[in-house]
N, CA, C and O atoms as CSV, one atom per row, in Angstrom:
chain,resi,resn,atom,element,x,y,z
A,1,UNK,N,N,5.911,5.331,32.222
A,1,UNK,CA,C,6.417,6.550,32.837
A,1,UNK,C,C,5.281,7.176,33.625
A,1,UNK,O,O,4.362,7.762,33.052
A,2,UNK,N,N,5.347,7.052,34.890
A,2,UNK,CA,C,4.270,7.545,35.754
A,2,UNK,C,C,4.735,8.765,36.530
A,2,UNK,O,O,4.896,8.720,37.750
A,3,UNK,N,N,4.946,9.846,35.808
A,3,UNK,CA,C,5.361,11.086,36.438
A,3,UNK,C,C,4.653,12.245,35.773
A,3,UNK,O,O,4.338,12.189,34.584
A,4,UNK,N,N,4.405,13.281,36.525
A,4,UNK,CA,C,3.789,14.465,35.935
A,4,UNK,C,C,4.822,15.558,35.736
A,4,UNK,O,O,4.528,16.593,35.139
A,5,UNK,N,N,6.042,15.332,36.236
A,5,UNK,CA,C,7.104,16.319,36.110
A,5,UNK,C,C,7.748,16.217,34.737
A,5,UNK,O,O,8.088,15.128,34.274
A,6,UNK,N,N,7.909,17.351,34.101
A,6,UNK,CA,C,8.545,17.381,32.790
A,6,UNK,C,C,9.867,18.122,32.925
A,6,UNK,O,O,9.900,19.297,33.290
A,7,UNK,N,N,10.939,17.429,32.630
A,7,UNK,CA,C,12.253,18.046,32.572
A,7,UNK,C,C,13.030,17.366,31.451
A,7,UNK,O,O,12.525,16.441,30.816
A,8,UNK,N,N,14.231,17.811,31.212
A,8,UNK,CA,C,15.029,17.287,30.098
A,8,UNK,C,C,15.223,15.772,30.231
A,8,UNK,O,O,15.055,15.036,29.259
A,9,UNK,N,N,15.573,15.317,31.418
A,9,UNK,CA,C,15.821,13.894,31.613
A,9,UNK,C,C,14.566,13.060,31.329
A,9,UNK,O,O,14.638,12.045,30.637
A,10,UNK,N,N,13.418,13.490,31.862
A,10,UNK,CA,C,12.175,12.754,31.611
A,10,UNK,C,C,11.783,12.807,30.143
A,10,UNK,O,O,11.231,11.843,29.611
A,11,UNK,N,N,12.065,13.927,29.485
A,11,UNK,CA,C,11.758,14.038,28.056
A,11,UNK,C,C,12.600,13.061,27.250
A,11,UNK,O,O,12.095,12.419,26.329
A,12,UNK,N,N,13.877,12.945,27.589
A,12,UNK,CA,C,14.745,12.011,26.880
A,12,UNK,C,C,14.312,10.564,27.133
A,12,UNK,O,O,14.303,9.748,26.211
A,13,UNK,N,N,13.961,10.253,28.357
A,13,UNK,CA,C,13.482,8.904,28.683
A,13,UNK,C,C,12.198,8.597,27.909
A,13,UNK,O,O,12.036,7.505,27.365
A,14,UNK,N,N,11.298,9.567,27.867
A,14,UNK,CA,C,10.051,9.375,27.134
A,14,UNK,C,C,10.325,9.120,25.655
A,14,UNK,O,O,9.709,8.241,25.052
A,15,UNK,N,N,11.242,9.879,25.071
A,15,UNK,CA,C,11.570,9.695,23.653
A,15,UNK,C,C,12.211,8.333,23.409
A,15,UNK,O,O,11.925,7.687,22.401
A,16,UNK,N,N,13.068,7.893,24.316
A,16,UNK,CA,C,13.657,6.557,24.181
A,16,UNK,C,C,12.562,5.495,24.278
A,16,UNK,O,O,12.582,4.508,23.542
A,17,UNK,N,N,11.620,5.698,25.176
A,17,UNK,CA,C,10.474,4.785,25.270
A,17,UNK,C,C,9.666,4.800,23.980
A,17,UNK,O,O,9.129,3.772,23.569
A,18,UNK,N,N,9.581,5.966,23.341
A,18,UNK,CA,C,8.851,6.074,22.072
A,18,UNK,C,C,9.540,5.258,20.989
A,18,UNK,O,O,8.869,4.633,20.168
A,19,UNK,N,N,10.860,5.255,20.975
A,19,UNK,CA,C,11.596,4.421,20.015
A,19,UNK,C,C,11.233,2.953,20.248
A,19,UNK,O,O,10.963,2.216,19.300
A,20,UNK,N,N,11.229,2.540,21.505
A,20,UNK,CA,C,10.852,1.162,21.828
A,20,UNK,C,C,9.423,0.846,21.437
A,20,UNK,O,O,9.124,-0.252,20.969
A,21,UNK,N,N,8.539,1.820,21.634
A,21,UNK,CA,C,7.134,1.658,21.263
A,21,UNK,C,C,7.014,1.436,19.758
A,21,UNK,O,O,6.285,0.549,19.314
A,22,UNK,N,N,7.725,2.236,18.980
A,22,UNK,CA,C,7.685,2.078,17.527
A,22,UNK,C,C,8.296,0.737,17.118
A,22,UNK,O,O,7.764,0.044,16.251
A,23,UNK,N,N,9.412,0.379,17.745
A,23,UNK,CA,C,10.097,-0.868,17.400
A,23,UNK,C,C,9.300,-2.106,17.807
A,23,UNK,O,O,9.506,-3.189,17.259
A,24,UNK,N,N,8.398,-1.945,18.760
A,24,UNK,CA,C,7.614,-3.068,19.245
A,24,UNK,C,C,6.487,-3.505,18.327
A,24,UNK,O,O,5.820,-4.505,18.592
A,25,UNK,N,N,6.273,-2.767,17.256
A,25,UNK,CA,C,5.209,-3.099,16.305
A,25,UNK,C,C,5.781,-2.951,14.895
A,25,UNK,O,O,6.174,-1.857,14.492
A,26,UNK,N,N,5.825,-4.034,14.162
A,26,UNK,CA,C,6.448,-4.043,12.836
A,26,UNK,C,C,5.856,-2.995,11.893
A,26,UNK,O,O,6.595,-2.341,11.158
A,27,UNK,N,N,4.534,-2.829,11.908
A,27,UNK,CA,C,3.899,-1.846,11.026
A,27,UNK,C,C,4.323,-0.431,11.393
A,27,UNK,O,O,4.682,0.364,10.524
A,28,UNK,N,N,4.278,-0.122,12.678
A,28,UNK,CA,C,4.703,1.216,13.126
A,28,UNK,C,C,6.164,1.465,12.784
A,28,UNK,O,O,6.527,2.539,12.304
A,29,UNK,N,N,6.990,0.468,13.034
A,29,UNK,CA,C,8.418,0.619,12.783
A,29,UNK,C,C,8.689,0.838,11.300
A,29,UNK,O,O,9.440,1.742,10.933
A,30,UNK,N,N,8.091,0.029,10.458
A,30,UNK,CA,C,8.325,0.164,9.014
A,30,UNK,C,C,7.848,1.517,8.493
A,30,UNK,O,O,8.496,2.112,7.631
A,31,UNK,N,N,6.731,2.003,9.003
A,31,UNK,CA,C,6.230,3.321,8.583
A,31,UNK,C,C,7.208,4.412,9.014
A,31,UNK,O,O,7.525,5.306,8.229
A,32,UNK,N,N,7.689,4.343,10.259
A,32,UNK,CA,C,8.652,5.327,10.731
A,32,UNK,C,C,9.921,5.291,9.888
A,32,UNK,O,O,10.419,6.337,9.472
A,33,UNK,N,N,10.445,4.103,9.634
A,33,UNK,CA,C,11.666,3.986,8.837
A,33,UNK,C,C,11.461,4.544,7.434
A,33,UNK,O,O,12.330,5.235,6.902
A,34,UNK,N,N,10.321,4.246,6.841
A,34,UNK,CA,C,10.044,4.738,5.493
A,34,UNK,C,C,9.943,6.263,5.459
A,34,UNK,O,O,10.482,6.902,4.556
A,35,UNK,N,N,9.260,6.839,6.432
A,35,UNK,CA,C,9.088,8.292,6.443
A,35,UNK,C,C,10.352,9.033,6.860
A,35,UNK,O,O,10.596,10.149,6.402
A,36,UNK,N,N,11.146,8.428,7.715
A,36,UNK,CA,C,12.352,9.099,8.201
A,36,UNK,C,C,13.548,8.907,7.272
A,36,UNK,O,O,14.491,9.698,7.292
A,37,UNK,N,N,13.504,7.856,6.461
A,37,UNK,CA,C,14.640,7.545,5.602
A,37,UNK,C,C,15.762,6.830,6.332
A,37,UNK,O,O,16.835,6.612,5.769
A,38,UNK,N,N,15.520,6.468,7.576
A,38,UNK,CA,C,16.521,5.756,8.363
A,38,UNK,C,C,16.361,4.252,8.200
A,38,UNK,O,O,15.328,3.760,7.748
A,39,UNK,N,N,17.407,3.542,8.581
A,39,UNK,CA,C,17.306,2.099,8.734
A,39,UNK,C,C,17.538,1.806,10.212
A,39,UNK,O,O,17.752,2.727,11.000
A,40,UNK,N,N,17.498,0.541,10.590
A,40,UNK,CA,C,17.657,0.190,12.004
A,40,UNK,C,C,19.013,0.637,12.549
A,40,UNK,O,O,19.110,1.053,13.703
A,41,UNK,N,N,20.047,0.553,11.737
A,41,UNK,CA,C,21.375,0.992,12.177
A,41,UNK,C,C,21.367,2.492,12.454
A,41,UNK,O,O,21.979,2.948,13.420
A,42,UNK,N,N,20.683,3.256,11.621
A,42,UNK,CA,C,20.586,4.698,11.829
A,42,UNK,C,C,19.851,5.048,13.103
A,42,UNK,O,O,20.217,5.993,13.802
A,43,UNK,N,N,18.816,4.287,13.403
A,43,UNK,CA,C,18.080,4.501,14.653
A,43,UNK,C,C,18.996,4.220,15.834
A,43,UNK,O,O,19.052,5.007,16.779
A,44,UNK,N,N,19.704,3.118,15.784
A,44,UNK,CA,C,20.618,2.754,16.874
A,44,UNK,C,C,21.720,3.789,17.049
A,44,UNK,O,O,22.051,4.165,18.174
A,45,UNK,N,N,22.283,4.245,15.951
A,45,UNK,CA,C,23.366,5.229,16.001
A,45,UNK,C,C,22.916,6.552,16.607
A,45,UNK,O,O,23.706,7.240,17.252
A,46,UNK,N,N,21.670,6.907,16.408
A,46,UNK,CA,C,21.166,8.210,16.848
A,46,UNK,C,C,20.391,8.176,18.155
A,46,UNK,O,O,19.921,9.216,18.616
A,47,UNK,N,N,20.248,7.023,18.751
A,47,UNK,CA,C,19.361,6.872,19.904
A,47,UNK,C,C,19.692,7.785,21.073
A,47,UNK,O,O,18.797,8.106,21.854
A,48,UNK,N,N,20.921,8.212,21.226
A,48,UNK,CA,C,21.294,9.090,22.332
A,48,UNK,C,C,21.385,10.560,21.915
A,48,UNK,O,O,21.707,11.417,22.737
A,49,UNK,N,N,21.107,10.850,20.666
A,49,UNK,CA,C,21.205,12.211,20.143
A,49,UNK,C,C,19.949,12.999,20.523
A,49,UNK,O,O,18.849,12.604,20.137
A,50,UNK,N,N,20.079,14.095,21.264
A,50,UNK,CA,C,18.903,14.865,21.691
A,50,UNK,C,C,18.040,15.363,20.526
A,50,UNK,O,O,16.817,15.433,20.650
A,51,UNK,N,N,18.665,15.707,19.404
A,51,UNK,CA,C,17.890,16.160,18.241
A,51,UNK,C,C,17.070,15.016,17.652
A,51,UNK,O,O,15.932,15.214,17.227
A,52,UNK,N,N,17.652,13.824,17.631
A,52,UNK,CA,C,16.924,12.652,17.159
A,52,UNK,C,C,15.762,12.343,18.092
A,52,UNK,O,O,14.658,12.041,17.639
A,53,UNK,N,N,16.012,12.418,19.395
A,53,UNK,CA,C,14.946,12.159,20.363
A,53,UNK,C,C,13.818,13.172,20.203
A,53,UNK,O,O,12.644,12.823,20.326
A,54,UNK,N,N,14.170,14.416,19.931
A,54,UNK,CA,C,13.156,15.440,19.679
A,54,UNK,C,C,12.344,15.089,18.430
A,54,UNK,O,O,11.122,15.238,18.409
A,55,UNK,N,N,13.034,14.625,17.401
A,55,UNK,CA,C,12.351,14.244,16.160
A,55,UNK,C,C,11.399,13.070,16.385
A,55,UNK,O,O,10.333,13.007,15.772
A,56,UNK,N,N,11.779,12.153,17.254
A,56,UNK,CA,C,10.891,11.030,17.583
A,56,UNK,C,C,9.600,11.555,18.201
A,56,UNK,O,O,8.507,11.139,17.815
A,57,UNK,N,N,9.725,12.469,19.160
A,57,UNK,CA,C,8.512,13.019,19.780
A,57,UNK,C,C,7.701,13.819,18.766
A,57,UNK,O,O,6.471,13.780,18.798
A,58,UNK,N,N,8.367,14.543,17.865
A,58,UNK,CA,C,7.646,15.253,16.801
A,58,UNK,C,C,6.847,14.266,15.958
A,58,UNK,O,O,5.685,14.508,15.630
A,59,UNK,N,N,7.478,13.165,15.617
A,59,UNK,CA,C,6.812,12.141,14.809
A,59,UNK,C,C,5.567,11.619,15.526
A,59,UNK,O,O,4.503,11.498,14.920
A,60,UNK,N,N,5.701,11.318,16.784
A,60,UNK,CA,C,4.554,10.824,17.578
A,60,UNK,C,C,3.462,11.887,17.653
A,60,UNK,O,O,2.278,11.581,17.507
A,61,UNK,N,N,3.864,13.135,17.880
A,61,UNK,CA,C,2.889,14.222,18.037
A,61,UNK,C,C,2.131,14.529,16.752
A,61,UNK,O,O,1.026,15.069,16.802
A,62,UNK,N,N,2.706,14.196,15.612
A,62,UNK,CA,C,2.067,14.513,14.335
A,62,UNK,C,C,1.096,13.447,13.846
A,62,UNK,O,O,0.585,13.543,12.731
A,63,UNK,N,N,0.838,12.447,14.656
A,63,UNK,CA,C,-0.094,11.372,14.292
A,63,UNK,C,C,-0.967,11.101,15.516
A,63,UNK,O,O,-0.564,10.369,16.421
A,64,UNK,N,N,-2.162,11.692,15.542
A,64,UNK,CA,C,-3.001,11.625,16.748
A,64,UNK,C,C,-3.299,10.202,17.215
A,64,UNK,O,O,-3.167,9.931,18.409
A,65,UNK,N,N,-3.692,9.281,16.339
A,65,UNK,CA,C,-3.919,7.911,16.825
A,65,UNK,C,C,-2.650,7.287,17.415
A,65,UNK,O,O,-2.713,6.560,18.406
A,66,UNK,N,N,-1.505,7.575,16.800
A,66,UNK,CA,C,-0.240,7.068,17.324
A,66,UNK,C,C,0.068,7.708,18.672
A,66,UNK,O,O,0.508,7.025,19.597
A,67,UNK,N,N,-0.159,9.006,18.788
A,67,UNK,CA,C,0.050,9.721,20.048
A,67,UNK,C,C,-0.794,9.123,21.163
A,67,UNK,O,O,-0.299,8.882,22.265
A,68,UNK,N,N,-2.050,8.889,20.879
A,68,UNK,CA,C,-2.949,8.341,21.897
A,68,UNK,C,C,-2.506,6.937,22.299
A,68,UNK,O,O,-2.485,6.607,23.485
A,69,UNK,N,N,-2.153,6.115,21.319
A,69,UNK,CA,C,-1.696,4.753,21.623
A,69,UNK,C,C,-0.410,4.790,22.444
A,69,UNK,O,O,-0.256,4.024,23.396
A,70,UNK,N,N,0.507,5.674,22.078
A,70,UNK,CA,C,1.760,5.777,22.830
A,70,UNK,C,C,1.497,6.263,24.254
A,70,UNK,O,O,2.025,5.695,25.210
A,71,UNK,N,N,0.694,7.296,24.398
A,71,UNK,CA,C,0.382,7.823,25.732
A,71,UNK,C,C,-0.251,6.738,26.602
A,71,UNK,O,O,0.098,6.595,27.774
A,72,UNK,N,N,-1.169,5.985,26.034
A,72,UNK,CA,C,-1.795,4.898,26.790
A,72,UNK,C,C,-0.758,3.852,27.201
A,72,UNK,O,O,-0.809,3.320,28.310
A,73,UNK,N,N,0.170,3.567,26.310
A,73,UNK,CA,C,1.188,2.561,26.632
A,73,UNK,C,C,2.115,3.029,27.756
A,73,UNK,O,O,2.714,2.213,28.456
A,74,UNK,N,N,2.225,4.334,27.919
A,74,UNK,CA,C,3.095,4.899,28.948
A,74,UNK,C,C,2.316,5.334,30.191
A,74,UNK,O,O,2.899,5.835,31.153
A,75,UNK,N,N,1.008,5.140,30.162
A,75,UNK,CA,C,0.097,5.585,31.226
A,75,UNK,C,C,0.304,7.063,31.563
A,75,UNK,O,O,0.447,7.452,32.722
A,76,UNK,N,N,0.314,7.873,30.489
A,76,UNK,CA,C,0.420,9.327,30.619
A,76,UNK,C,C,-0.667,9.964,29.777
A,76,UNK,O,O,-1.267,9.317,28.919
A,77,UNK,N,N,-0.909,11.226,30.029
A,77,UNK,CA,C,-1.828,11.993,29.187
A,77,UNK,C,C,-1.089,12.388,27.908
A,77,UNK,O,O,0.117,12.631,27.952
A,78,UNK,N,N,-1.779,12.457,26.779
A,78,UNK,CA,C,-1.119,12.852,25.535
A,78,UNK,C,C,-0.409,14.210,25.627
A,78,UNK,O,O,0.622,14.412,24.985
A,79,UNK,N,N,-0.950,15.130,26.414
A,79,UNK,CA,C,-0.300,16.441,26.483
A,79,UNK,C,C,1.052,16.385,27.188
A,79,UNK,O,O,1.849,17.314,27.059
A,80,UNK,N,N,1.323,15.314,27.928
A,80,UNK,CA,C,2.647,15.152,28.536
A,80,UNK,C,C,3.710,15.013,27.452
A,80,UNK,O,O,4.829,15.500,27.615
A,81,UNK,N,N,3.372,14.359,26.359
A,81,UNK,CA,C,4.321,14.193,25.250
A,81,UNK,C,C,4.652,15.564,24.667
A,81,UNK,O,O,5.813,15.854,24.379
A,82,UNK,N,N,3.649,16.394,24.494
A,82,UNK,CA,C,3.885,17.736,23.965
A,82,UNK,C,C,4.740,18.558,24.925
A,82,UNK,O,O,5.668,19.245,24.500
A,83,UNK,N,N,4.434,18.490,26.200
A,83,UNK,CA,C,5.213,19.237,27.190
A,83,UNK,C,C,6.657,18.739,27.213
A,83,UNK,O,O,7.592,19.530,27.337
A,84,UNK,N,N,6.828,17.438,27.094
A,84,UNK,CA,C,8.177,16.871,27.068
A,84,UNK,C,C,8.943,17.354,25.839
A,84,UNK,O,O,10.147,17.599,25.906
A,85,UNK,N,N,8.248,17.485,24.736
A,85,UNK,CA,C,8.912,17.925,23.495
A,85,UNK,C,C,9.590,19.271,23.675
A,85,UNK,O,O,10.654,19.505,23.102
A,86,UNK,N,N,8.995,20.161,24.463
A,86,UNK,CA,C,9.572,21.487,24.671
A,86,UNK,C,C,10.853,21.458,25.489
A,86,UNK,O,O,11.560,22.463,25.567
A,87,UNK,N,N,11.157,20.329,26.095
A,87,UNK,CA,C,12.387,20.202,26.868
A,87,UNK,C,C,13.579,19.780,26.006
A,87,UNK,O,O,14.718,19.782,26.471
A,88,UNK,N,N,13.315,19.424,24.767
A,88,UNK,CA,C,14.367,18.950,23.864
A,88,UNK,C,C,14.666,20.005,22.810
A,88,UNK,O,O,13.842,20.887,22.568
A,89,UNK,N,N,15.838,19.928,22.177
A,89,UNK,CA,C,16.249,20.933,21.189
A,89,UNK,C,C,15.285,21.059,20.021
A,89,UNK,O,O,14.646,20.093,19.604
A,90,UNK,N,N,15.201,22.279,19.506
A,90,UNK,CA,C,14.446,22.534,18.288
A,90,UNK,C,C,12.966,22.811,18.468
A,90,UNK,O,O,12.251,22.978,17.479
A,91,UNK,N,N,12.488,22.864,19.702
A,91,UNK,CA,C,11.061,23.155,19.929
A,91,UNK,C,C,10.777,24.584,19.508
A,91,UNK,O,O,11.653,25.446,19.569
A,92,UNK,N,N,9.561,24.827,19.085
A,92,UNK,CA,C,9.158,26.146,18.605
A,92,UNK,C,C,9.423,27.241,19.628
A,92,UNK,O,O,9.697,28.385,19.267
A,93,UNK,N,N,9.343,26.888,20.887
A,93,UNK,CA,C,9.539,27.893,21.941
A,93,UNK,C,C,10.942,27.780,22.536
A,93,UNK,O,O,11.196,28.326,23.609
A,94,UNK,N,N,11.856,27.083,21.860
A,94,UNK,CA,C,13.226,26.901,22.332
A,94,UNK,C,C,13.865,28.265,22.610
A,94,UNK,O,O,13.909,29.123,21.728
A,95,UNK,N,N,14.345,28.456,23.802
A,95,UNK,CA,C,15.022,29.695,24.137
A,95,UNK,C,C,14.124,30.820,24.556
A,95,UNK,O,O,14.610,31.917,24.830
A,96,UNK,N,N,12.822,30.594,24.619
A,96,UNK,CA,C,11.885,31.661,25.020
A,96,UNK,C,C,11.732,31.655,26.503
A,96,UNK,O,O,10.990,32.471,27.050
């Protein structure tokens, strides 16, 4: 994702890319599944849900090494992930 613009659509695309990033590494995927309580079917069922996509970005943001690795894989700055998170439901500044 080579854009500096943050909007709802780019945030959703970034979160979907984050799901792919997690799924692309067995260790990352298993850790996410264990911590989230989901299985692969649950991930698939929720992949288009904006709240789920927000939770994916929250998960990435709460693990600095994971955040840095994900940002590098997307050729973006880590703070782009945080800015994108505010475009999805449930952000701390939602509605402000």
